TORPAFI-634054 format. One record per residue: z, x, y of N, C-alpha, C in turn; residue in three letters. Coordinates in steps of 0.05 Angstrom, whole numbers, plus 5000, padded with zeros to 4 digits. Atoms other than C-alpha are relative to their C-alpha. Layout:
- Z_X_Y_Z_X_Y_Z_X_Y_ALA
...
end
This chain:
- 4975_5005_5010_8772_5802_4319_5023_4987_5007_MET
- 4978_5018_4995_8815_5746_4306_5028_5008_4996_SER
- 4974_4988_5008_8887_5753_4306_5005_5005_4956_ASP
- 4984_4992_5023_8905_5750_4231_4967_5029_4995_ALA
- 5006_4979_5005_8846_5795_4226_5006_5028_5014_ASP
- 4987_4984_4985_8884_5840_4268_5028_5016_4995_ARG
- 4978_4996_5009_8946_5830_4234_4996_5016_4967_GLU
- 5018_4992_5030_8904_5852_4165_5001_5023_5001_THR
- 5018_4977_4992_8875_5908_4197_5036_5019_5014_ALA
- 4980_4981_4998_8946_5942_4221_5013_4992_4970_SER
- 4982_5001_5028_8972_5934_4154_5033_4992_5003_GLY
- 4970_5019_4991_9031_5891_4182_5020_5013_5022_GLY
- 4984_4993_4977_9069_5932_4228_4994_5011_5013_ASP
- 5011_4998_4981_9029_5934_4279_4994_5022_5011_GLY
- 5020_4975_4994_9001_6006_4279_4960_4998_4981_GLU
- 5040_5004_5011_8916_5998_4272_4995_5024_4975_PRO
- 5004_4978_5025_8889_6029_4215_4972_4983_5001_THR
- 5026_5007_4995_8818_6033_4214_4980_4989_4977_PRO
- 5005_5012_5025_8770_5993_4157_4993_5031_4994_ASN
- 5003_4972_5010_8749_6038_4101_4966_5004_4996_SER
- 5028_4998_5002_8676_6052_4093_4990_5001_4963_SER
- 5003_4985_5031_8646_6045_4029_4964_5005_5003_PRO
- 5014_4994_4996_8583_6068_4048_5002_5014_5035_ASP
- 4994_4976_4979_8599_6141_4098_4967_4997_5016_LEU
- 5027_5000_4997_8521_6137_4105_4993_4979_5021_LEU
- 5011_5029_4974_8523_6062_4149_5003_5007_5021_GLY
- 4985_4988_4968_8533_6055_4221_5004_4985_5006_ALA
- 4973_5021_4995_8588_6024_4234_5029_5019_5019_SER
- 4977_4994_4983_8643_6051_4285_5009_5014_4981_PRO
- 4989_4991_5011_8682_6079_4232_4976_5031_4981_GLU
- 5024_4982_5022_8617_6121_4194_4984_5020_5029_THR
- 5013_4975_4977_8598_6152_4273_5023_5007_5013_ALA
- 4983_4985_4995_8673_6162_4286_5005_5029_4976_TYR
- 4989_4989_5010_8691_6199_4224_4964_5026_5003_PHE
- 5026_4982_5007_8610_6240_4222_4999_5022_5027_TRP
- 4992_4992_4981_8637_6262_4301_5022_5019_4997_GLY
- 4969_4984_5008_8705_6294_4276_4980_5023_4984_ARG
- 5004_5000_5015_8662_6316_4227_4978_5030_5005_VAL
- 5020_4989_4997_8600_6356_4261_5014_5018_5021_ALA
- 4997_4984_4984_8641_6380_4308_5033_5023_4994_GLY
- 4986_4971_5010_8701_6417_4273_5006_4984_4963_ASP
- 4998_5018_5038_8680_6399_4192_4978_5025_4996_GLY
- 5019_4996_5022_8629_6431_4140_4993_4989_4985_GLU
- 5002_4996_5015_8590_6425_4103_4987_5016_4979_LEU
- 5020_4982_5016_8581_6449_4037_4980_4990_4966_GLU
- 5015_5004_5016_8530_6436_3970_5016_4971_4990_SER
- 4982_5033_5018_8595_6384_3939_5019_4999_5019_ASP
- 4975_4991_4980_8640_6394_3995_4998_4975_5031_CYS
- 4985_5010_4976_8649_6349_4068_5031_5010_4999_VAL
- 4969_5007_4988_8708_6376_4101_5010_5007_5029_THR
- 4988_5020_4983_8738_6350_4158_5022_5015_5016_VAL
- 4977_5000_4992_8794_6384_4207_5018_4980_5018_ARG
- 4988_5015_4976_8841_6355_4250_5023_5000_5005_VAL
- 4966_4991_4990_8912_6367_4290_5008_4976_5009_GLY
- 4974_5020_4987_8944_6295_4306_4996_4981_4968_ASP
- 5011_5021_5032_8954_6256_4241_5002_4970_5002_GLU
- 5011_5024_5002_8938_6193_4264_4961_5002_5006_THR
- 5015_4989_4998_8873_6217_4276_4993_5003_4957_ALA
- 5005_4988_5043_8881_6246_4196_4997_4980_4986_ALA
- 4999_5024_5009_8904_6176_4176_4974_4989_4998_ASP
- 5036_5024_5000_8834_6137_4204_4991_5013_4982_ALA
- 5016_5004_5015_8800_6187_4168_4996_4995_4972_LEU
- 4995_5007_5043_8829_6188_4099_4994_4972_4996_ALA
- 5003_5015_5019_8823_6125_4098_4972_4974_5012_THR
- 5034_5006_4995_8743_6110_4123_4989_5012_4988_ILE
- 5009_4996_5028_8734_6157_4069_5003_5010_4985_ALA
- 4997_5005_5036_8772_6138_4012_5019_5021_4993_GLY
- 4997_4977_5014_8803_6194_4005_5044_4999_5005_VAL
- 4983_5001_4993_8883_6205_3989_5026_5025_5001_ASP
- 4985_4977_4994_8892_6276_3995_5010_5018_5026_ARG
- 5013_4986_4963_8896_6319_4066_5029_5023_4993_ARG
- 4991_4973_5014_8923_6387_4060_5016_5010_5037_ASN
- 4981_4990_4980_8979_6411_4129_5006_5022_5006_ARG
- 4993_4973_5009_8979_6467_4156_5005_5004_5031_SER
- 5002_4987_4985_8998_6515_4210_4984_5019_5014_VAL
- 5012_4976_4991_8940_6551_4249_5005_5011_5022_GLU
- 4994_4971_4973_8933_6610_4305_4970_4987_5008_ALA
- 5017_5010_4981_8881_6573_4360_4990_5021_5021_ARG
- 4999_4981_4967_8850_6622_4410_4985_4975_5014_GLU
- 4994_5018_4974_8838_6587_4474_4966_5006_5002_SER
- 5022_4999_4995_8765_6569_4481_4983_5024_5023_ALA
- 5022_4977_4974_8749_6610_4551_5018_5016_5000_HIS
- 4978_4975_4991_8816_6657_4546_4991_5010_4970_ASP
- 4997_4989_5022_8809_6702_4483_5032_5009_4992_ALA
- 4975_4977_4997_8873_6732_4500_5026_4978_4994_SER
- 4981_5020_5001_8911_6659_4500_4992_4987_4973_ILE
- 5004_5000_5013_8931_6644_4427_5025_4974_5001_VAL
- 4988_5009_4994_8965_6579_4413_5009_4993_4950_ARG
- 5006_5008_5027_8991_6551_4341_5011_4973_4999_PHE
- 5000_5019_5007_8982_6493_4323_4998_4977_4976_GLU
- 5018_5021_5033_8978_6422_4263_4980_5000_5000_GLU
- 5031_5016_5002_8918_6417_4234_5011_4985_4971_GLU
- 5006_5024_5019_8900_6369_4181_4983_5022_4986_TYR
- 5026_4997_5006_8852_6385_4133_4988_4980_4968_GLU
- 5008_5029_5027_8813_6316_4085_4964_5024_4995_LEU
- 5010_4988_5013_8761_6343_4044_4987_4974_4975_GLN
- 5013_5021_5004_8709_6291_4007_4984_5014_4980_VAL
- 5013_4990_5016_8674_6313_3946_4975_4984_4992_PHE
- 5027_5024_4998_8609_6297_3915_4976_5007_5005_GLY
- 5035_4999_4989_8538_6283_3936_5002_5015_5019_ALA
- 5006_5016_4974_8557_6259_4000_4989_5029_5029_LEU
- 5011_4975_4996_8536_6324_4033_4974_5006_4987_ALA
- 5029_5009_4987_8474_6333_4025_4986_4987_5004_ASP
- 5014_5027_4988_8458_6270_4041_5000_4988_5024_ARG
- 4994_4997_4986_8492_6277_4095_4983_5021_5016_ALA
- 5012_4983_4985_8455_6330_4119_4973_4995_4999_GLY
- 5027_5012_4996_8387_6313_4100_4997_4965_5021_ALA
- 5000_5025_4981_8412_6237_4143_4994_5004_5020_ALA
- 4997_4993_4972_8438_6260_4200_4985_5031_5010_LEU
- 5022_4967_4982_8412_6334_4211_5026_5031_4999_GLY
- 4981_4992_4997_8477_6365_4193_5002_5037_4991_LEU
- 4994_4972_5022_8490_6445_4173_5013_4995_4989_PRO
- 5005_4994_5015_8486_6455_4109_5010_5027_4984_LEU
- 5002_4972_5020_8524_6506_4067_4994_5026_5019_ALA
- 5003_4977_4979_8518_6555_4130_4961_5003_5006_GLY
- 5039_4994_4995_8437_6537_4146_5007_4987_5033_GLN
- 5011_5018_4976_8419_6501_4217_4998_4970_4989_PRO
- 5002_5031_5011_8425_6440_4225_4987_4985_5036_GLY
- 5017_5026_4997_8384_6378_4265_5014_4984_5019_GLY
- 4986_5013_4994_8433_6337_4289_4993_4968_5015_TYR
- 5019_5019_5014_8398_6272_4269_5018_4971_5012_ARG
- 4984_5020_4998_8445_6210_4303_5007_4973_5011_PHE
- 5016_5023_4995_8404_6166_4319_4995_4969_4990_ASP
- 4997_5022_5017_8424_6126_4262_5030_4983_5011_ALA
- 4971_5011_4997_8496_6113_4294_5003_5007_5037_LEU
- 5011_5014_4971_8464_6108_4372_5010_4986_4995_ALA
- 4992_5010_4988_8492_6046_4374_5025_4999_4999_GLU
- 4968_4997_4994_8560_6058_4361_5007_5026_5020_HIS
- 4999_4976_4996_8551_6116_4408_5033_5008_5015_ARG
- 4983_5000_4978_8622_6110_4450_5015_5022_4969_ALA
- 4988_4984_5019_8653_6120_4371_4995_5039_4991_ALA
- 5014_4980_5023_8613_6173_4353_5011_5027_5024_LEU
- 4972_4977_4990_8638_6214_4415_5020_5000_5010_LEU
- 4975_5000_5020_8703_6206_4405_4996_5018_4983_ARG
- 4988_4982_5020_8707_6234_4350_4980_5025_5006_GLY
- 5016_4974_4995_8655_6292_4380_5020_5018_5022_LEU
- 4975_4997_4967_8714_6302_4443_5028_5013_4990_LEU
- 4980_4990_5014_8763_6299_4398_5008_5030_4982_GLU
- 5015_4963_5011_8736_6359_4351_4994_5027_5026_ALA
- 5006_4971_4990_8718_6406_4400_4985_4997_5027_CYS
- 5002_4997_4966_8728_6379_4466_5020_5014_5004_GLY
- 4963_4993_4992_8789_6401_4513_4988_4982_5026_THR
- 4984_5027_4963_8817_6356_4574_5018_5017_5009_ILE
- 4971_4983_4983_8864_6389_4636_4986_4978_5018_CYS
- 5008_4996_4967_8864_6369_4690_5016_5022_5031_PHE
- 4999_4977_4980_8853_6413_4754_5018_4992_5020_ARG
- 4994_4988_4981_8900_6432_4799_4992_4994_5039_GLU
- 5021_4995_4970_8864_6456_4853_4979_4973_5015_SER
- 5019_5016_4976_8810_6390_4863_5019_4987_4994_SER
- 4993_5026_4998_8850_6341_4836_4995_4979_4974_ASN
- 5012_5010_5025_8811_6315_4772_5002_5010_4985_SER
- 5011_4988_5025_8794_6329_4712_4979_4998_4989_VAL
- 5024_4979_5025_8761_6373_4665_4994_5001_4977_GLY
- 5007_5006_5026_8729_6352_4607_4974_5009_4987_ILE
- 5018_4991_5007_8683_6397_4567_5009_4997_4972_SER
- 4993_4992_5031_8665_6412_4494_4979_5024_4989_PHE
- 5005_4971_5015_8669_6477_4457_4989_4997_4977_VAL
- 5022_5015_5034_8623_6486_4392_4974_5042_5011_HIS
- 5028_4966_5013_8593_6566_4363_4973_4985_4997_ASP
- 5023_4997_5001_8540_6524_4356_4982_4981_5023_ASP
- 5019_4992_4971_8477_6521_4418_4988_4962_4988_GLU
- 5008_5023_5011_8446_6464_4388_5008_4970_4999_ARG
- 4990_5041_4983_8496_6412_4382_5004_5005_5024_LEU
- 4985_5005_4985_8531_6421_4443_4972_4984_5013_LEU
- 5037_5015_4993_8448_6396_4468_5007_4983_4989_GLU
- 5004_5023_5009_8453_6343_4421_5023_4987_5014_THR
- 5001_5017_4978_8513_6315_4457_5001_5007_5026_ILE
- 5007_5017_4975_8492_6317_4522_4984_4986_5005_ARG
- 5007_5015_5000_8442_6291_4510_4999_4973_4991_THR
- 4981_5025_5006_8488_6232_4480_5019_4993_5023_LEU
- 4984_5022_4975_8534_6230_4548_4975_5000_5015_LEU
- 5013_5013_4976_8467_6225_4592_4988_4981_4993_ALA
- 5005_5015_5013_8449_6163_4548_5031_4979_4998_ASP
- 4980_5029_5005_8517_6131_4545_5004_4990_5040_ALA
- 4998_5024_4979_8543_6069_4587_5021_5005_5026_GLU
- 4997_4983_4976_8586_6111_4643_4985_5014_5018_PRO
- 5015_4971_4981_8554_6160_4700_5014_5022_4988_ASP
- 4987_4993_4994_8566_6209_4672_4970_5035_4979_VAL
- 5027_4979_5006_8529_6280_4655_5009_5034_4981_ARG
- 4976_4993_5004_8540_6348_4628_4982_5025_5015_GLY
- 5011_4971_4986_8526_6417_4668_4981_5020_4976_ASP
- 5007_4978_5022_8484_6475_4629_5021_5010_4985_ASP
- 4991_4989_5018_8504_6504_4567_5017_5042_5010_LEU
- 4990_4983_4990_8553_6572_4586_5016_5022_4977_SER
- 4987_4986_5027_8574_6632_4533_5033_5005_5011_GLU
- 4976_4999_4990_8647_6630_4525_5013_5034_4989_THR
- 5002_4971_5001_8691_6693_4517_5011_5009_4971_SER
- 5000_4992_5034_8700_6689_4438_4968_5005_4994_SER
- 5033_4999_5005_8623_6682_4432_4995_4980_4995_GLY
- 5005_5028_5000_8614_6604_4436_4998_4996_5012_GLY
- 5008_5014_4966_8588_6566_4487_5019_4982_4999_TYR
- 4990_5025_4987_8604_6505_4526_4989_4986_5012_TRP
- 5006_5013_4976_8600_6461_4582_5028_4985_5004_PHE
- 4977_5020_4993_8638_6411_4618_4988_4976_5011_GLY
- 5011_5025_4985_8620_6339_4651_4996_5014_5032_LEU
- 5018_4994_4971_8585_6351_4725_5028_4999_5022_ALA
- 4978_5005_4986_8637_6355_4778_5000_4962_5022_ASP
- 5002_5026_4989_8609_6284_4808_5002_4969_4987_ASP
- 4998_5026_5031_8622_6244_4735_5019_4985_5004_ALA
- 4973_5027_4989_8661_6184_4739_5026_5007_4976_ASP
- 4971_4990_5017_8718_6219_4689_5013_4968_5003_ALA
- 4977_5025_5002_8757_6148_4695_4984_4974_4991_ALA
- 5020_5019_5019_8700_6111_4668_4980_5007_4980_GLY
- 5004_4978_5038_8684_6157_4612_5023_4999_4980_PHE
- 4976_4987_5011_8761_6153_4597_4992_4979_4982_ALA
- 4991_5025_5023_8758_6080_4581_4971_4989_4995_ARG
- 5014_5009_5028_8692_6071_4555_5012_5002_4982_TRP
- 5003_4995_5020_8703_6115_4514_5029_4988_4974_LEU
- 4984_5017_5014_8772_6092_4485_5006_4966_4999_TYR
- 5009_5029_4991_8756_6013_4498_4991_4989_4973_ALA
- 4994_5012_5039_8783_5979_4425_5011_5015_4976_GLY
- 4993_4965_5017_8810_6040_4398_5041_4980_4984_THR
- 4973_5017_5014_8887_5991_4394_4990_4982_4972_ASP
- 5002_5016_5022_8844_5950_4342_4986_5016_4993_GLU
- 5016_4977_5012_8806_6001_4311_5013_5003_4983_THR
- 4988_4972_4996_8849_6060_4306_4989_5017_4993_GLY
- 5015_4977_5014_8789_6100_4304_5009_5035_5030_LEU
- 4986_4986_4971_8832_6159_4362_5009_5000_4985_TYR
- 4987_4994_4996_8868_6209_4359_5031_4990_5026_SER
- 4977_5009_4982_8940_6185_4397_5014_5018_5020_ALA
- 4998_4978_4993_8943_6253_4420_4994_5006_5021_GLU
- 5022_4994_4975_8884_6274_4459_4995_4965_5015_ARG
- 5011_5015_4984_8866_6193_4485_5025_5005_5023_ARG
- 4990_5003_4981_8933_6201_4518_5010_5024_5024_GLN
- 4998_4986_4988_8932_6265_4535_4981_5000_5032_LYS
- 5018_5014_4983_8865_6239_4567_5015_4980_5024_LEU
- 4997_5022_4980_8895_6183_4600_5021_5004_5027_ARG
- 4979_4996_4967_8956_6216_4652_4979_5025_5003_ARG
- 5020_4974_4961_8896_6277_4681_4989_4962_5000_SER
- 5014_5003_4989_8858_6220_4692_5023_4979_5024_VAL
- 4982_5024_4971_8924_6161_4730_5000_5041_5006_GLU
- 4991_4976_5001_8941_6240_4741_4986_5002_5034_ARG
- 5013_4997_4969_8887_6246_4787_4966_4976_5013_ALA
- 5011_5027_4989_8856_6176_4801_5032_4987_5012_THR
- 4984_5016_4995_8930_6151_4821_5019_4980_5001_GLY
- 5007_5042_5018_8930_6087_4781_4992_5007_4981_GLY
- 4994_5007_5027_8944_6066_4725_4976_4994_4978_ASP
- 5023_5012_5004_8886_6059_4686_5005_4982_4966_VAL
- 4994_5020_5019_8923_6036_4628_5001_5015_4958_GLY
- 4996_4973_5038_8931_6058_4542_4973_5013_5004_GLU
- 5036_5000_5004_8853_6065_4552_4999_4988_4967_LEU
- 5006_5000_5037_8848_6031_4489_4991_4958_5003_SER
end
């Protein structure tokens, strides 16, 4: 990307702005990130695609990609994925895209439509695997620093086993040396898996967020949390993961 392109993409104020996508089912970093977020924390009805995000940066990015101006903001109670007795109140933004997109996405990407089981066929987005996995991690992933082992904990949590198995496959084919453990049940009735103990968390973090300062395809809060966790675990500076 040239300096002129970066100035245009940033809107002139230094903040990165992703490109809008005239075809949300075309293969691009923007669409891969968008559908990762939808698969991880969204739903498809016959005439509407809904996606929820807990970060204003990501909400702005998704609104730009989808070409929608309206988003709803609320504060939601969320149970911990691993301990249902822990409830956090978090800011949430909801975006909706109306029209035939939901039916088309269900057919093209195998996303669940109107409560029906999904097949999750992301082959068309495989060239943009990092953006897809970034969207999935930010939508249904958890990040923590493990004091006991001085390591980074990265896991994925969802009610749909099939989606989690698809994510494990995407991770196995990722550029860094990462793989997921077997699925386990959560206390709230869903499923989860974490990256293997010997996974290269620092390399995965760098790969996952490479170039995001230019594209704007990220959640500022999640990127910062992952960066800080990796820095604590490695005792070094991994930069801004950008």
